[in-house]
TORVEX-900475 format. One line per 2 residues: number of its first residue (from 1); their letters; for each residue x, y negated, z of N, C-alpha, C, CB. Coordinates in Angstrom, 3 decimals, always signed. Glycine has a CB too. Example, Ala and Ser with C-alpha at 12.3 -4.5 7.8 and 13.67 -1.06 7.14 Angstrom:
2
1> AS> +13.190/+5.690/+7.800/+12.300/+4.500/+7.800/+13.200/+3.300/+7.800/+11.308/+4.473/+9.046; +12.850/+2.250/+7.080/+13.670/+1.060/+7.140/+12.900/-0.030/+7.870/+14.084/+0.598/+5.725 $
//
This chain:
153
1> MP> +105.199/-103.717/+139.572/+105.182/-102.775/+138.461/+106.603/-102.657/+137.910/+104.177/-103.231/+137.346; +107.085/-101.430/+137.748/+108.434/-101.247/+137.175/+108.545/-101.872/+135.781/+108.784/-99.748/+137.100 $
3> FS> +109.734/-102.335/+135.491/+110.012/-102.995/+134.220/+109.628/-102.116/+133.038/+111.484/-103.368/+134.133; +109.973/-100.833/+133.101/+109.671/-99.940/+131.978/+108.157/-99.808/+131.777/+110.299/-98.548/+132.213 $
5> DK> +107.382/-99.874/+132.852/+105.925/-99.834/+132.718/+105.396/-101.094/+132.046/+105.270/-99.660/+134.086; +105.988/-102.251/+132.378/+105.600/-103.502/+131.723/+105.869/-103.427/+130.224/+106.358/-104.695/+132.341 $
7> LS> +107.045/-102.903/+129.877/+107.370/-102.772/+128.451/+106.412/-101.813/+127.763/+108.817/-102.288/+128.267; +106.036/-100.744/+128.442/+105.081/-99.789/+127.847/+103.743/-100.450/+127.559/+104.873/-98.584/+128.779 $
9> LQ> +103.286/-101.279/+128.476/+102.028/-101.999/+128.243/+102.150/-102.954/+127.060/+101.614/-102.775/+129.502; +103.281/-103.616/+126.954/+103.484/-104.531/+125.836/+103.585/-103.785/+124.512/+104.735/-105.363/+126.060 $
11> LQ> +104.151/-102.593/+124.541/+104.205/-101.776/+123.327/+102.806/-101.337/+122.918/+105.108/-100.546/+123.538; +101.956/-101.047/+123.879/+100.566/-100.701/+123.568/+99.865/-101.881/+122.897/+99.807/-100.284/+124.851 $
13> EL> +100.174/-103.096/+123.346/+99.595/-104.281/+122.716/+100.042/-104.391/+121.261/+99.989/-105.549/+123.489; +101.300/-104.074/+120.988/+101.766/-104.102/+119.589/+101.009/-103.080/+118.750/+103.288/-103.825/+119.513 $
15> EQ> +100.764/-101.910/+119.322/+99.989/-100.894/+118.600/+98.572/-101.397/+118.322/+99.940/-99.575/+119.407; +97.963/-102.063/+119.289/+96.615/-102.592/+119.102/+96.595/-103.653/+118.007/+96.081/-103.178/+120.416 $
17> LS> +97.604/-104.501/+117.982/+97.664/-105.521/+116.926/+97.838/-104.885/+115.557/+98.809/-106.502/+117.192; +98.607/-103.816/+115.469/+98.762/-103.103/+114.188/+97.429/-102.553/+113.714/+99.784/-101.957/+114.320 $
19> TM> +96.665/-101.986/+114.637/+95.337/-101.468/+114.299/+94.419/-102.595/+113.858/+94.724/-100.723/+115.493; +94.460/-103.696/+114.595/+93.625/-104.849/+114.257/+93.961/-105.374/+112.860/+93.804/-105.967/+115.302 $
21> AG> +95.240/-105.401/+112.527/+95.652/-105.864/+111.194/+95.097/-104.961/+110.111/+97.181/-105.925/+111.089; +95.097/-103.654/+110.368/+94.529/-102.732/+109.391/+93.051/-102.980/+109.177/+94.749/-101.303/+109.828 $
23> DL> +92.323/-103.201/+110.265/+90.885/-103.492/+110.167/+90.643/-104.786/+109.390/+90.257/-103.593/+111.574; +91.417/-105.819/+109.705/+91.260/-107.086/+108.993/+91.631/-106.955/+107.523/+92.111/-108.166/+109.645 $
25> SR> +92.674/-106.193/+107.214/+93.072/-105.998/+105.813/+91.955/-105.354/+105.009/+94.337/-105.136/+105.728; +91.292/-104.369/+105.601/+90.184/-103.723/+104.890/+89.047/-104.720/+104.634/+89.660/-102.512/+105.695 $
27> RL> +88.767/-105.559/+105.619/+87.722/-106.574/+105.431/+88.149/-107.597/+104.384/+87.404/-107.280/+106.764; +89.418/-107.997/+104.417/+89.889/-108.989/+103.459/+89.943/-108.428/+102.038/+91.262/-109.496/+103.869 $
29> AR> +90.070/-107.124/+101.893/+90.018/-106.513/+100.556/+88.650/-106.757/+99.922/+90.313/-104.987/+100.634; +87.625/-106.841/+100.760/+86.260/-107.070/+100.269/+85.881/-108.544/+100.313/+85.263/-106.261/+101.089 $
31> ES> +86.459/-109.290/+101.266/+86.030/-110.667/+101.519/+87.224/-111.618/+101.557/+85.251/-110.750/+102.840; +88.057/-111.585/+100.527/+89.305/-112.365/+100.546/+89.048/-113.878/+100.567/+90.160/-112.009/+99.328 $
33> ED> +87.862/-114.293/+100.269/+87.542/-115.721/+100.287/+87.110/-116.198/+101.679/+86.440/-116.019/+99.275; +86.958/-115.294/+102.622/+86.558/-115.657/+103.990/+87.788/-116.183/+104.720/+85.930/-114.429/+104.756 $
35> HA> +87.917/-117.501/+104.772/+89.123/-118.100/+105.329/+89.264/-117.848/+106.828/+89.127/-119.583/+105.061; +88.173/-117.646/+107.504/+88.264/-117.320/+108.933/+88.997/-115.993/+109.133/+86.851/-117.254/+109.568 $
37> LV> +88.792/-115.047/+108.236/+89.505/-113.769/+108.311/+90.997/-113.958/+108.024/+88.898/-112.757/+107.321; +91.312/-114.852/+107.094/+92.714/-115.137/+106.765/+93.405/-115.741/+107.995/+92.817/-116.108/+105.534 $
39> IA> +92.744/-116.678/+108.642/+93.302/-117.290/+109.851/+93.456/-116.240/+110.950/+92.405/-118.453/+110.339; +92.476/-115.368/+111.079/+92.562/-114.297/+112.082/+93.765/-113.396/+111.791/+91.252/-113.458/+112.102 $
41> MG> +93.997/-113.074/+110.513/+95.146/-112.246/+110.164/+96.442/-112.982/+110.518/+95.119/-111.878/+108.657; +96.497/-114.260/+110.232/+97.672/-115.032/+110.599/+97.920/-114.968/+112.096/+97.516/-116.478/+110.155 $
43> AV> +96.878/-115.062/+112.883/+97.022/-114.987/+114.338/+97.499/-113.612/+114.779/+95.701/-115.320/+115.021; +97.033/-112.562/+114.128/+97.481/-111.200/+114.464/+98.958/-111.025/+114.124/+96.634/-110.142/+113.711 $
45> LH> +99.364/-111.486/+112.957/+100.769/-111.372/+112.565/+101.663/-112.179/+113.501/+100.962/-111.841/+111.115; +101.220/-113.367/+113.850/+101.940/-114.197/+114.823/+102.018/-113.481/+116.167/+101.249/-115.576/+114.988 $
47> GF> +100.909/-112.936/+116.618/+100.876/-112.230/+117.900/+101.772/-111.009/+117.916/+99.467/-111.819/+118.226; +101.852/-110.307/+116.797/+102.716/-109.131/+116.714/+104.171/-109.520/+116.940/+102.555/-108.437/+115.352 $
49> YS> +104.654/-110.489/+116.178/+106.061/-110.838/+116.355/+106.313/-111.468/+117.714/+106.512/-111.786/+115.255; +105.395/-112.290/+118.184/+105.563/-112.888/+119.510/+105.645/-111.822/+120.594/+104.412/-113.846/+119.810 $
51> GA> +104.838/-110.773/+120.450/+104.891/-109.672/+121.413/+106.213/-108.925/+121.355/+103.751/-108.707/+121.167; +106.706/-108.678/+120.149/+108.003/-108.006/+120.005/+109.103/-108.881/+120.595/+108.302/-107.691/+118.512 $
53> ER> +109.046/-110.170/+120.317/+110.086/-111.061/+120.847/+110.015/-111.131/+122.374/+109.944/-112.476/+120.243; +108.834/-111.093/+122.937/+108.689/-111.095/+124.397/+109.424/-109.888/+125.000/+107.182/-111.073/+124.801 $
55> IF> +109.285/-108.740/+124.373/+109.988/-107.528/+124.815/+111.501/-107.743/+124.702/+109.546/-106.286/+123.971; +111.947/-108.281/+123.575/+113.372/-108.503/+123.371/+113.931/-109.506/+124.388/+113.629/-108.998/+121.945 $
57> RQ> +113.148/-110.536/+124.710/+113.591/-111.508/+125.731/+113.773/-110.830/+127.082/+112.576/-112.666/+125.860; +112.856/-109.950/+127.422/+112.947/-109.259/+128.710/+114.162/-108.343/+128.758/+111.674/-108.453/+128.975 $
59> IA> +114.428/-107.647/+127.666/+115.603/-106.770/+127.609/+116.882/-107.606/+127.708/+115.601/-105.930/+126.298; +116.937/-108.704/+126.954/+118.123/-109.560/+126.982/+118.342/-110.137/+128.386/+117.987/-110.701/+125.949 $
61> TA> +117.293/-110.517/+129.044/+117.413/-111.069/+130.394/+117.877/-110.005/+131.378/+116.076/-111.661/+130.853; +117.325/-108.800/+131.245/+117.660/-107.731/+132.188/+119.048/-107.137/+131.958/+116.630/-106.638/+132.100 $
63> LD> +119.454/-107.008/+130.696/+120.687/-106.267/+130.400/+121.810/-107.099/+129.800/+120.378/-105.158/+129.474; +121.483/-108.203/+129.168/+122.503/-108.973/+128.466/+122.899/-110.249/+129.213/+122.010/-109.327/+127.082 $
65> GG> +122.318/-110.468/+130.351/+122.669/-111.661/+131.115/+121.962/-112.918/+130.673/+124.117/-111.883/+131.040; +120.941/-112.792/+129.859/+120.182/-113.964/+129.437/+119.974/-114.017/+127.938/+120.874/-115.214/+129.890 $
67> LP> +119.328/-115.105/+127.535/+118.994/-115.314/+126.124/+120.123/-116.051/+125.418/+117.673/-116.099/+125.985; +120.228/-115.861/+124.110/+121.202/-116.655/+123.352/+120.839/-118.137/+123.442/+121.254/-116.195/+121.862 $
69> GG> +121.813/-118.976/+123.307/+121.565/-120.411/+123.318/+121.503/-120.955/+121.911/+122.638/-121.136/+124.112; +121.293/-122.241/+121.829/+121.338/-122.916/+120.542/+119.973/-123.063/+119.892/+122.248/-122.180/+119.621 $
71> EH> +120.004/-123.828/+118.831/+118.784/-124.155/+118.101/+118.130/-122.927/+117.457/+119.090/-125.183/+117.038; +118.947/-121.978/+117.053/+118.431/-120.790/+116.360/+118.435/-119.567/+117.265/+119.256/-120.506/+115.108 $
73> WH> +118.081/-119.759/+118.526/+118.148/-118.660/+119.483/+117.192/-117.527/+119.134/+117.847/-119.168/+120.871; +116.079/-117.837/+118.466/+115.122/-116.774/+118.093/+115.791/-115.785/+117.129/+113.833/-117.388/+117.437 $
75> KA> +116.475/-116.303/+116.118/+117.186/-115.446/+115.165/+118.320/-114.696/+115.850/+117.736/-116.280/+113.999; +119.039/-115.396/+116.709/+120.156/-114.769/+117.426/+119.671/-113.646/+118.340/+120.918/-115.819/+118.247 $
77> LL> +118.530/-113.861/+118.988/+117.968/-112.834/+119.857/+117.624/-111.591/+119.045/+116.719/-113.362/+120.588; +116.936/-111.769/+117.926/+116.572/-110.630/+117.090/+117.833/-109.911/+116.613/+115.716/-111.088/+115.883 $
79> AS> +118.819/-110.666/+116.148/+120.072/-110.047/+115.674/+120.746/-109.271/+116.798/+121.039/-111.121/+115.121; +120.723/-109.823/+118.007/+121.391/-109.148/+119.131/+120.732/-107.818/+119.471/+121.390/-110.046/+120.361 $
81> MA> +119.454/-107.676/+119.195/+118.764/-106.426/+119.497/+119.203/-105.298/+118.577/+117.266/-106.618/+119.392; +119.762/-105.650/+117.415/+120.241/-104.637/+116.472/+121.720/-104.328/+116.667/+119.998/-105.096/+115.044 $
83> EA> +122.327/-104.975/+117.661/+123.750/-104.781/+117.924/+123.946/-104.193/+119.320/+124.520/-106.116/+117.784; +125.016/-103.469/+119.481/+125.362/-102.989/+120.817/+125.895/-104.174/+121.621/+126.417/-101.824/+120.754 $
85> AP> +125.629/-104.142/+122.904/+126.167/-105.131/+123.835/+127.010/-104.363/+124.844/+125.018/-105.967/+124.544; +127.826/-105.053/+125.621/+128.634/-104.320/+126.614/+127.805/-103.456/+127.558/+129.444/-105.295/+127.429 $
87> SR> +126.577/-103.878/+127.809/+125.746/-103.172/+128.787/+124.730/-102.211/+128.175/+125.025/-104.167/+129.627; +124.703/-102.116/+126.828/+123.656/-101.283/+126.210/+123.984/-100.964/+124.766/+122.298/-101.980/+126.286 $
89> SP> +123.291/-99.953/+124.265/+123.341/-99.631/+122.849/+122.352/-100.540/+122.110/+123.015/-98.118/+122.603; +122.342/-100.514/+120.772/+121.350/-101.321/+120.053/+119.931/-100.917/+120.464/+121.530/-101.166/+118.522 $
91> VI> +119.065/-101.895/+120.543/+117.652/-101.638/+120.877/+116.912/-101.188/+119.626/+116.975/-102.910/+121.483; +117.221/-101.812/+118.499/+116.541/-101.495/+117.234/+117.591/-101.242/+116.153/+115.573/-102.654/+116.804 $
93> SA> +117.158/-100.585/+115.093/+118.036/-100.297/+113.955/+118.197/-101.539/+113.072/+117.476/-99.118/+113.122; +119.215/-101.512/+112.234/+119.425/-102.602/+111.278/+118.245/-102.694/+110.310/+120.745/-102.396/+110.497 $
95> TL> +117.687/-101.561/+109.956/+116.527/-101.554/+109.045/+115.345/-102.265/+109.680/+116.133/-100.108/+108.669; +115.067/-101.943/+110.941/+113.940/-102.604/+111.623/+114.245/-104.085/+111.806/+113.653/-101.937/+113.003 $
97> HD> +115.475/-104.426/+112.112/+115.849/-105.844/+112.215/+115.450/-106.595/+110.951/+117.367/-105.992/+112.465; +115.780/-106.014/+109.789/+115.468/-106.663/+108.522/+113.967/-106.797/+108.324/+116.078/-105.888/+107.367 $
99> QL> +113.215/-105.785/+108.724/+111.747/-105.861/+108.618/+111.200/-106.951/+109.542/+111.102/-104.492/+108.966; +111.688/-107.006/+110.767/+111.175/-107.970/+111.739/+111.559/-109.411/+111.393/+111.686/-107.625/+113.126 $
101> RR> +112.657/-109.600/+110.677/+113.034/-110.965/+110.264/+111.929/-111.623/+109.451/+114.333/-110.939/+109.445; +111.238/-110.841/+108.662/+110.122/-111.383/+107.864/+109.002/-111.889/+108.770/+109.572/-110.307/+106.896 $
103> YL> +108.730/-111.162/+109.842/+107.675/-111.572/+110.775/+108.103/-112.790/+111.593/+107.311/-110.412/+111.712; +109.387/-112.869/+111.934/+109.910/-114.062/+112.614/+109.751/-115.279/+111.708/+111.406/-113.867/+113.008 $
105> AF> +110.114/-115.139/+110.438/+109.977/-116.251/+109.490/+108.508/-116.646/+109.345/+110.569/-115.870/+108.111; +107.629/-115.658/+109.287/+106.206/-115.966/+109.185/+105.738/-116.714/+110.429/+105.384/-114.678/+108.990 $
107> RH> +106.151/-116.262/+111.601/+105.699/-116.920/+112.818/+106.078/-118.397/+112.793/+106.294/-116.232/+114.058; +107.295/-118.685/+112.360/+107.713/-120.085/+112.260/+106.795/-120.841/+111.293/+109.191/-120.183/+111.792 $
109> AF> +106.507/-120.242/+110.155/+105.627/-120.886/+109.173/+104.220/-121.054/+109.731/+105.582/-120.071/+107.872; +103.725/-120.043/+110.424/+102.381/-120.095/+111.005/+102.271/-121.250/+111.993/+102.038/-118.763/+111.703 $
111> LN> +103.293/-121.435/+112.792/+103.259/-122.502/+113.793/+103.372/-123.890/+113.173/+104.374/-122.304/+114.793; +103.852/-123.947/+111.937/+104.079/-125.238/+111.292/+103.207/-125.478/+110.063/+105.515/-125.351/+110.903 $
113> TP> +102.206/-124.636/+109.868/+101.297/-124.764/+108.734/+99.887/-124.982/+109.245/+101.361/-123.517/+107.824; +99.186/-125.971/+108.726/+97.785/-126.126/+109.127/+96.996/-124.871/+108.741/+97.156/-127.391/+108.467 $
115> PH> +96.129/-124.389/+109.612/+95.410/-123.132/+109.348/+94.675/-123.100/+108.008/+94.422/-122.884/+110.446; +94.134/-124.225/+107.564/+93.388/-124.218/+106.307/+94.290/-123.994/+105.097/+92.636/-125.523/+106.146 $
117> RL> +95.617/-124.030/+105.283/+96.539/-123.805/+104.169/+97.040/-122.366/+104.084/+97.714/-124.734/+104.290; +96.675/-121.538/+105.035/+97.078/-120.123/+104.966/+96.425/-119.476/+103.758/+96.692/-119.360/+106.270 $
119> QW> +97.180/-118.618/+103.087/+96.669/-117.957/+101.887/+96.807/-116.448/+102.048/+97.421/-118.445/+100.617; +95.736/-115.732/+101.784/+95.728/-114.278/+101.930/+96.821/-113.632/+101.083/+94.361/-113.712/+101.540 $
121> ER> +97.021/-114.124/+99.871/+98.030/-113.531/+98.971/+99.419/-113.545/+99.612/+98.067/-114.292/+97.625; +99.704/-114.560/+100.418/+101.011/-114.665/+101.052/+101.090/-113.824/+102.327/+101.322/-116.123/+101.368 $
123> LK> +99.946/-113.609/+102.974/+99.926/-112.815/+104.200/+99.849/-111.317/+103.912/+98.753/-113.232/+105.072; +99.277/-110.955/+102.782/+98.993/-109.563/+102.473/+100.214/-108.645/+102.572/+98.417/-109.472/+101.102 $
125> PL> +101.376/-109.010/+102.020/+102.524/-108.094/+102.143/+102.904/-107.812/+103.607/+103.732/-108.677/+101.407; +102.852/-108.840/+104.445/+103.151/-108.627/+105.866/+102.077/-107.782/+106.534/+103.285/-109.969/+106.592 $
127> AD> +100.833/-108.055/+106.187/+99.727/-107.286/+106.765/+99.826/-105.820/+106.342/+98.362/-107.883/+106.332; +100.170/-105.586/+105.070/+100.282/-104.214/+104.576/+101.417/-103.456/+105.256/+100.493/-104.215/+103.070 $
129> DL> +102.477/-104.168/+105.603/+103.652/-103.524/+106.228/+103.566/-103.478/+107.747/+104.919/-104.254/+105.826; +102.546/-104.090/+108.329/+102.522/-104.185/+109.792/+102.398/-102.823/+110.462/+101.376/-105.072/+110.235 $
131> KP> +101.584/-101.937/+109.923/+101.433/-100.625/+110.570/+102.754/-99.866/+110.635/+100.397/-99.785/+109.826; +103.459/-99.675/+109.503/+104.734/-98.954/+109.625/+105.779/-99.729/+110.426/+105.285/-98.645/+108.247 $
133> TG> +105.790/-101.049/+110.303/+106.750/-101.844/+111.083/+106.412/-101.766/+112.563/+106.757/-103.320/+110.612; +105.137/-101.834/+112.871/+104.712/-101.721/+114.271/+105.048/-100.360/+114.847/+103.217/-101.976/+114.396 $
135> ER> +104.775/-99.320/+114.084/+105.091/-97.961/+114.565/+106.583/-97.794/+114.797/+104.602/-96.904/+113.561; +107.370/-98.331/+113.881/+108.823/-98.205/+114.027/+109.314/-99.019/+115.235/+109.541/-98.673/+112.732 $
137> TV> +108.751/-100.204/+115.424/+109.125/-101.036/+116.570/+108.821/-100.307/+117.865/+108.387/-102.387/+116.533; +107.616/-99.782/+117.986/+107.206/-99.067/+119.196/+108.113/-97.860/+119.424/+105.727/-98.620/+119.096 $
139> SE> +108.362/-97.100/+118.385/+109.189/-95.897/+118.505/+110.610/-96.222/+118.941/+109.218/-95.149/+117.185; +111.219/-97.214/+118.301/+112.612/-97.537/+118.611/+112.750/-98.160/+119.996/+113.181/-98.482/+117.558 $
141> VR> +111.826/-99.018/+120.381/+111.901/-99.618/+121.713/+111.620/-98.565/+122.779/+110.906/-100.793/+121.842; +110.662/-97.678/+122.539/+110.396/-96.604/+123.513/+111.632/-95.723/+123.699/+109.192/-95.740/+123.055 $
143> RF> +112.295/-95.389/+122.606/+113.514/-94.593/+122.701/+114.546/-95.314/+123.554/+114.084/-94.299/+121.302; +114.702/-96.595/+123.319/+115.655/-97.390/+124.091/+115.271/-97.420/+125.567/+115.734/-98.819/+123.537 $
145> VE> +113.999/-97.654/+125.851/+113.535/-97.730/+127.250/+113.773/-96.403/+127.953/+112.030/-98.107/+127.316; +113.520/-95.284/+127.278/+113.764/-93.970/+127.894/+115.245/-93.804/+128.228/+113.299/-92.828/+126.952 $
147> EF> +116.101/-94.301/+127.354/+117.546/-94.181/+127.567/+118.019/-95.042/+128.742/+118.301/-94.577/+126.294; +117.384/-96.187/+128.929/+117.853/-97.150/+129.919/+116.885/-97.371/+131.083/+118.116/-98.453/+129.247 $
149> TD> +115.928/-96.491/+131.272/+114.934/-96.657/+132.343/+115.582/-96.907/+133.690/+114.045/-95.433/+132.431; +116.615/-96.173/+134.020/+117.243/-96.327/+135.332/+117.853/-97.714/+135.514/+118.314/-95.264/+135.525 $
151> RL> +118.265/-98.369/+134.441/+118.850/-99.705/+134.552/+117.836/-100.811/+134.401/+119.920/-99.880/+133.531; +116.661/-100.475/+133.889/+115.627/-101.480/+133.685/+114.705/-101.609/+134.886/+114.820/-101.146/+132.456 $
153> D> +114.538/-100.563/+135.653/+113.597/-100.590/+136.782/+114.260/-100.996/+138.072/+112.951/-99.242/+136.959 $
//
């Protein structure tokens, strides 16, 4: 399967997670005490950023010669996607970078917080912003893939 087709499938997964977050948010508006729904939302938010980072890792490997090194490589990878590299233009805008940093920080917290300690009030702002952030992520990455299809496949 061509690389650009793989990225397209992964972008569809991000769209599905955005839709799922909207569905869960509506349920949590009525049932905010249902902790299983809160945990499910945490998993969706984690999955969204993990999916975006998977795309960024593939782009960095294909066009940038590999992933950043060091202890904070996740942050460096996200930052590199908002910057031009010798082999490519920026993948995402500075605005989207700033939005995605919040999801990266959440993912770290999600991985290091016992599920029973997740709180809907803390997840709600990310859940509310996931649809526009997801749409912007999909749009900007698709634009990039169209520009670089010949070098990615």
